[in-house]
C-alpha positions in Angstrom: -21.2 110.1 52.2 -21.0 108.1 49.0 -17.9 110.1 47.9 -16.2 109.4 51.3 -17.1 105.7 51.0 -15.6 105.3 47.6 -12.5 107.3 48.6 -12.0 104.9 51.6 -12.7 101.9 49.3 -9.9 103.0 47.0 -7.5 103.4 49.9 -8.5 100.1 51.4 -8.0 98.4 48.0 -4.5 99.9 47.6 -3.5 98.7 51.0 -4.9 95.3 50.3 -3.0 95.0 47.0 0.3 96.3 48.3 0.4 93.8 51.1 -0.2 91.0 48.7 2.0 92.0 45.7 4.2 88.9 46.2 1.2 86.6 45.2 -1.4 88.8 43.6 -0.2 87.8 40.0 -1.1 84.2 40.6 -4.3 83.7 38.6 -6.0 81.1 40.7 -5.6 83.4 43.8 -7.7 86.2 42.3 -11.1 84.7 43.3 -9.7 84.1 46.8 -8.4 87.6 47.1 -11.7 89.0 45.8 -13.6 87.2 48.5 -11.1 88.3 51.1 -11.3 91.9 50.0 -15.1 91.9 50.2 -14.7 90.5 53.7 -12.6 93.6 54.5 -15.3 95.9 52.9 -18.1 94.4 54.9 -16.1 94.8 58.1 -15.6 98.4 57.2 -19.4 98.9 56.7 -20.1 97.2 60.1 -17.6 99.5 61.8 -19.3 102.5 60.2 -22.6 101.3 61.6 -21.6 100.0 65.1 -18.7 102.3 66.0 -19.7 105.9 64.9 -17.3 108.8 65.1 -14.3 106.4 64.5 -12.2 106.2 61.4 -13.7 102.9 60.0 -10.3 101.7 58.6 -9.3 100.1 61.8 -11.4 96.9 61.5 -10.6 96.1 57.8 -6.9 97.0 58.2 -6.5 94.7 61.2 -8.2 92.0 59.1 -6.0 92.8 56.0 -2.7 92.8 57.9 -3.5 89.7 60.0 -1.2 86.7 59.4 -4.2 84.5 59.9 -6.0 86.2 56.9 -2.9 85.9 54.7 -2.4 82.2 55.7 -6.1 81.3 54.9 -5.7 83.1 51.5 -2.6 81.0 50.7 -4.6 77.9 51.6 -7.5 79.1 49.4 -9.6 78.2 52.4 -13.4 77.8 52.1 -13.7 79.5 55.4 -12.9 82.9 53.8 -16.2 82.4 52.0 -18.1 81.1 55.1 -16.8 84.2 57.0 -18.0 86.5 54.2 -21.5 85.0 54.5 -21.4 85.2 58.2 -20.4 88.9 58.4 -22.7 89.8 55.5 -25.7 88.4 57.2 -24.7 90.1 60.5 -24.4 93.4 58.6 -27.8 93.0 57.0 -29.2 92.2 60.5 -28.2 95.7 61.7 -30.9 97.0 59.4 -33.5 94.2 59.8 -33.5 92.4 63.1 -35.0 89.1 61.9 -31.9 88.5 59.7 -29.8 87.8 62.7 -31.2 84.3 62.6 -29.3 83.8 59.3 -26.1 84.2 61.4 -27.2 81.2 63.5 -28.1 79.3 60.3 -24.5 80.0 58.8 -22.9 78.7 61.9 -25.2 75.6 62.0 -24.5 74.8 58.4 -20.8 75.2 59.0 -20.9 72.8 61.9 -23.0 70.2 60.0 -21.3 70.3 56.6 -17.8 71.2 57.4 -17.3 68.9 60.4 -17.0 65.3 59.2 -16.9 64.3 62.9 -17.3 66.3 66.0 -15.4 66.3 69.2 -17.9 64.0 71.0 -17.4 61.4 68.3 -13.6 61.4 69.0 -12.7 57.7 69.6 -9.9 58.8 72.0 -12.5 60.2 74.5 -14.6 57.1 74.3 -11.6 54.8 74.7 -10.3 56.8 77.7 -13.7 56.5 79.4 -13.9 52.7 78.7 -10.3 52.1 80.0 -11.0 54.0 83.2 -14.2 52.2 83.8 -12.6 48.8 83.2 -9.8 49.6 85.7 -12.4 50.9 88.2 -14.4 47.7 87.9 -11.3 45.6 88.7 -11.0 47.7 91.9 -14.6 47.3 92.8 -15.4 50.9 92.0 -17.7 50.4 89.1 -20.6 52.5 90.4 -18.3 55.4 91.2 -16.6 55.2 87.8 -20.0 55.4 86.1 -21.0 58.5 88.2 -17.6 60.4 88.0 -15.9 59.2 84.8 -18.5 58.2 82.4 -18.0 59.2 78.8 -20.7 61.8 79.2 -18.7 63.5 81.9 -15.7 63.4 79.7 -17.7 65.0 77.0 -18.7 67.7 79.3 -15.1 68.3 80.5 -13.8 68.3 76.9 -16.5 70.8 75.9 -15.7 73.2 78.8 -11.9 72.8 78.3 -12.1 73.5 74.6 -14.4 76.5 75.0 -12.0 78.1 77.5 -9.1 77.3 75.3 -10.4 78.7 72.0 -12.0 81.8 73.7 -8.6 82.8 75.2 -7.6 86.1 73.7 -4.0 85.1 73.7 -4.7 82.6 71.0 -5.6 85.5 68.6 -3.0 88.0 69.8 0.1 85.9 70.6 1.9 82.8 69.4 1.1 80.5 72.3 -0.9 78.0 70.3 1.8 75.7 68.9 -0.7 73.7 66.9 -1.4 76.7 64.7 1.0 76.6 61.7 2.0 80.3 62.0 2.4 80.2 65.7 5.5 82.3 65.5 3.3 85.2 64.5 -0.1 85.9 66.1 -3.3 85.9 64.0 -3.8 89.5 65.4 -0.9 91.6 66.6 0.1 91.4 70.2 0.3 95.2 70.4 -3.4 95.5 69.9 -4.3 93.2 72.9 -4.6 96.1 75.4 -6.9 97.9 73.0 -9.0 94.8 72.6 -9.3 94.5 76.4 -10.6 98.1 76.6 -13.1 97.5 73.9 -14.2 94.2 75.5 -14.7 96.1 78.8 -16.8 98.6 77.1 -19.3 96.0 75.7 -19.2 93.8 78.7 -22.6 93.6 80.3 -24.3 95.4 77.4 -27.1 94.0 75.2 -25.6 94.5 71.8 -25.8 92.6 68.5 -22.0 92.4 68.5 -22.3 89.5 70.9 -24.0 87.4 68.1 -20.6 87.3 66.4 -19.4 85.1 69.3 -21.4 82.3 67.6 -18.4 82.1 65.3 -16.6 80.1 68.1 -19.0 77.1 67.8 -17.5 75.4 64.8 -14.0 75.6 66.4 -15.3 74.3 69.7 -17.1 71.4 68.2 -14.2 70.4 65.9 -12.2 67.3 66.7 -8.9 69.3 66.5 -8.1 71.2 69.7 -7.2 74.3 67.6 -8.8 74.2 64.3 -7.5 77.5 63.0 -9.6 77.5 59.8 -12.8 77.2 61.8 -11.7 79.6 64.5 -11.3 82.2 61.7 -15.1 82.6 61.9 -14.6 84.2 65.3 -12.0 86.8 64.2 -14.6 89.4 63.1 -15.6 89.7 66.8 -12.0 90.2 67.7 -11.5 92.8 65.0 -14.7 94.8 65.8 -14.1 94.8 69.5 -10.6 96.1 68.9 -12.0 98.9 66.9 -14.4 99.8 69.7 -11.2 99.8 72.0 -9.5 102.3 69.7 -12.6 104.7 70.0 -12.3 104.5 73.9 -8.5 104.6 74.3 -6.4 107.7 74.7 -4.6 108.7 71.5 -1.2 108.6 73.1 -1.7 105.0 74.1 -3.1 104.0 70.7 0.1 105.5 69.2 2.4 103.4 71.4 0.4 100.2 70.5 0.4 101.2 66.9 4.3 101.5 67.0 4.5 98.1 68.6 2.3 96.6 65.9 4.6 98.2 63.2 7.5 96.6 64.8 5.8 93.3 64.8 4.8 93.7 61.1 8.4 94.6 60.2 9.7 91.4 62.0 7.0 89.4 60.2 7.8 90.8 56.8 11.6 90.3 57.4 11.1 86.7 58.3 8.8 86.1 55.3 11.5 87.7 53.0 14.1 85.3 54.5 11.9 82.3 53.8 11.0 83.5 50.3 14.6 84.4 49.2 16.4 81.8 51.3 
């Protein structure tokens, strides 16, 4: 088991380095890449534990090749470290149940210390409620305005709307979110969306610790920004792991078709990056 693990670790390291050769020589990026690589290793270990009889490379490779990961590495984002703590505590909780509460603690700390203001403090929401109530009062509808369009109702509507928006799988597999700087390229590759859907169907309705990873959505939901792509990165381990579960439960021929589509996307992404780099 140990020999197999170290063999896989070397292969994973090679893939990680090769996909980052164009920036790996920059000294101040080494710590960032080190944290990111450990993220990939922990995702590998989680896959070994939670998805037996599956080649555990799938989850870390999806993570390694994700444009979202590459973008946060270039930003030297603190959320790479936050994600590492999040997935590490989740992995440890697979062996000791009480440690799952550390996952909750990581999310709460992220919300408290990395959100200078939350969505419900957004002055725009408060102003919208006040303007509506003022107009309603002029029309003699003050009581109705308080019941229907108070700021608390707007808070609730905003919370539901944001939750549905950031939980949309297309945000993570396609380029529909124009607010995300790399919207031309999805955080996870579109070709993997059908496999993710199969994996999600497999865990739907089951009591499984994997669902604790959904907690990673909370910092993104409570952020003032509609799509805070750095905070939403905390949710991607759930996406990657469920996709790995989908691989296990998908016919090999269909996985191959999806893989070829992903290769095409990667080629187009690399081509566009080369054009930007070399002008």
